[in-house]
C-alpha positions as a LaTeX table, in Angstrom:
\begin{tabular}{lrrr}
\hline
Residue & $x$ (\AA) & $y$ (\AA) & $z$ (\AA) \\
\hline
Unk1 & $-165.27$ & $-35.10$ & $-4.41$ \\
Unk2 & $-164.42$ & $-31.91$ & $-2.55$ \\
Unk3 & $-161.41$ & $-29.69$ & $-3.15$ \\
Unk4 & $-159.87$ & $-28.05$ & $-0.09$ \\
Unk5 & $-159.08$ & $-24.49$ & $-1.12$ \\
Unk6 & $-156.14$ & $-24.22$ & 1.30 \\
Unk7 & $-154.39$ & $-27.00$ & $-0.65$ \\
Unk8 & $-152.85$ & $-26.52$ & $-4.09$ \\
Unk9 & $-155.38$ & $-27.03$ & $-6.86$ \\
Unk10 & $-155.14$ & $-30.38$ & $-8.67$ \\
Unk11 & $-153.27$ & $-30.38$ & $-11.98$ \\
Unk12 & $-156.51$ & $-31.06$ & $-13.87$ \\
Unk13 & $-158.06$ & $-27.88$ & $-12.48$ \\
Unk14 & $-154.93$ & $-25.85$ & $-13.29$ \\
Unk15 & $-155.17$ & $-27.19$ & $-16.85$ \\
Unk16 & $-158.82$ & $-26.10$ & $-17.10$ \\
Unk17 & $-157.91$ & $-22.62$ & $-15.83$ \\
Unk18 & $-155.18$ & $-22.33$ & $-18.48$ \\
Unk19 & $-157.64$ & $-23.57$ & $-21.09$ \\
Unk20 & $-160.11$ & $-20.84$ & $-20.07$ \\
Unk21 & $-157.37$ & $-18.21$ & $-20.32$ \\
Unk22 & $-156.52$ & $-19.50$ & $-23.81$ \\
Unk23 & $-160.21$ & $-19.37$ & $-24.76$ \\
Unk24 & $-160.37$ & $-15.71$ & $-23.70$ \\
Unk25 & $-157.24$ & $-14.96$ & $-25.75$ \\
Unk26 & $-158.89$ & $-16.57$ & $-28.78$ \\
Unk27 & $-161.83$ & $-14.21$ & $-28.24$ \\
Unk28 & $-159.41$ & $-11.27$ & $-28.49$ \\
Unk29 & $-158.88$ & $-10.64$ & $-24.78$ \\
Unk30 & $-155.09$ & $-10.68$ & $-24.68$ \\
Unk31 & $-154.20$ & $-9.44$ & $-21.20$ \\
Unk32 & $-156.06$ & $-12.02$ & $-19.12$ \\
Unk33 & $-154.00$ & $-14.93$ & $-17.86$ \\
Unk34 & $-154.45$ & $-17.98$ & $-15.64$ \\
Unk35 & $-153.30$ & $-16.06$ & $-12.54$ \\
Unk36 & $-156.05$ & $-13.47$ & $-13.10$ \\
Unk37 & $-158.62$ & $-16.24$ & $-13.31$ \\
Unk38 & $-157.31$ & $-17.95$ & $-10.16$ \\
Unk39 & $-157.34$ & $-14.65$ & $-8.31$ \\
Unk40 & $-160.95$ & $-14.03$ & $-9.33$ \\
Unk41 & $-162.03$ & $-17.52$ & $-8.28$ \\
Unk42 & $-160.37$ & $-17.34$ & $-4.86$ \\
Unk43 & $-161.38$ & $-13.74$ & $-4.10$ \\
Unk44 & $-164.91$ & $-13.72$ & $-5.53$ \\
Unk45 & $-166.41$ & $-17.12$ & $-6.32$ \\
Unk46 & $-164.83$ & $-19.05$ & $-3.48$ \\
Unk47 & $-164.46$ & $-16.26$ & $-0.95$ \\
Unk48 & $-165.13$ & $-17.46$ & 2.61 \\
Unk49 & $-165.27$ & $-21.11$ & 1.53 \\
Unk50 & $-163.08$ & $-23.91$ & 2.80 \\
Unk51 & $-164.04$ & $-26.58$ & 0.29 \\
Unk52 & $-165.75$ & $-26.65$ & $-3.09$ \\
Unk53 & $-167.20$ & $-29.62$ & $-4.93$ \\
Unk54 & $-165.03$ & $-30.69$ & $-7.86$ \\
Unk55 & $-167.90$ & $-30.32$ & $-10.33$ \\
Unk56 & $-168.64$ & $-26.80$ & $-9.00$ \\
Unk57 & $-165.01$ & $-25.81$ & $-9.48$ \\
Unk58 & $-165.16$ & $-26.88$ & $-13.12$ \\
Unk59 & $-168.48$ & $-25.12$ & $-13.61$ \\
Unk60 & $-167.18$ & $-21.91$ & $-12.00$ \\
Unk61 & $-164.23$ & $-21.87$ & $-14.40$ \\
Unk62 & $-166.07$ & $-22.81$ & $-17.57$ \\
Unk63 & $-169.02$ & $-20.46$ & $-16.96$ \\
Unk64 & $-166.77$ & $-17.48$ & $-16.21$ \\
Unk65 & $-167.40$ & $-14.66$ & $-18.64$ \\
Unk66 & $-165.21$ & $-11.70$ & $-19.48$ \\
Unk67 & $-167.46$ & $-9.04$ & $-17.93$ \\
Unk68 & $-167.29$ & $-10.70$ & $-14.48$ \\
Unk69 & $-163.52$ & $-10.97$ & $-14.71$ \\
Unk70 & $-163.15$ & $-7.42$ & $-16.05$ \\
Unk71 & $-165.19$ & $-5.96$ & $-13.18$ \\
Unk72 & $-163.02$ & $-7.82$ & $-10.66$ \\
Unk73 & $-159.74$ & $-6.74$ & $-12.29$ \\
Unk74 & $-160.88$ & $-3.13$ & $-12.59$ \\
Unk75 & $-161.70$ & $-3.00$ & $-8.87$ \\
Unk76 & $-158.38$ & $-4.69$ & $-8.06$ \\
Unk77 & $-156.43$ & $-2.07$ & $-10.03$ \\
Unk78 & $-158.19$ & 0.74 & $-8.17$ \\
Unk79 & $-157.43$ & $-0.83$ & $-4.79$ \\
Unk80 & $-153.81$ & $-1.50$ & $-5.78$ \\
Unk81 & $-153.36$ & 2.07 & $-7.05$ \\
Unk82 & $-154.45$ & 3.48 & $-3.69$ \\
Unk83 & $-151.44$ & 1.83 & $-2.08$ \\
Unk84 & $-148.96$ & 3.52 & $-4.41$ \\
Unk85 & $-147.14$ & 6.83 & $-4.25$ \\
Unk86 & $-147.26$ & 9.42 & $-7.06$ \\
Unk87 & $-143.62$ & 8.59 & $-7.87$ \\
Unk88 & $-144.73$ & 5.06 & $-8.78$ \\
Unk89 & $-146.48$ & 6.60 & $-11.79$ \\
Unk90 & $-143.50$ & 8.58 & $-13.12$ \\
Unk91 & $-143.21$ & 6.34 & $-16.18$ \\
Unk92 & $-146.78$ & 7.20 & $-17.14$ \\
Unk93 & $-146.57$ & 10.90 & $-16.31$ \\
Unk94 & $-143.23$ & 11.80 & $-17.88$ \\
Unk95 & $-143.25$ & 9.77 & $-21.08$ \\
\hline
\end{tabular}
């Protein structure tokens, strides 16, 4: 069975993503959530794909390790920071 990536993910897949986020929290990684995992999957694993086999989707989620996710999130923060003005960082600078 193929999953069209333009369509919403099936509830079972959403559940597996939340389960993976919970697993990471149990390993002491508190700031990773299901949205971070979905973002990684869509922007890295499934980039430029229209469909993915159901079993590959499950494998991509369950085999995801923290270092892959961390590298993606670190790069995302750098890209996002480039779009900000110095005044956006006032809370950090003047505390």
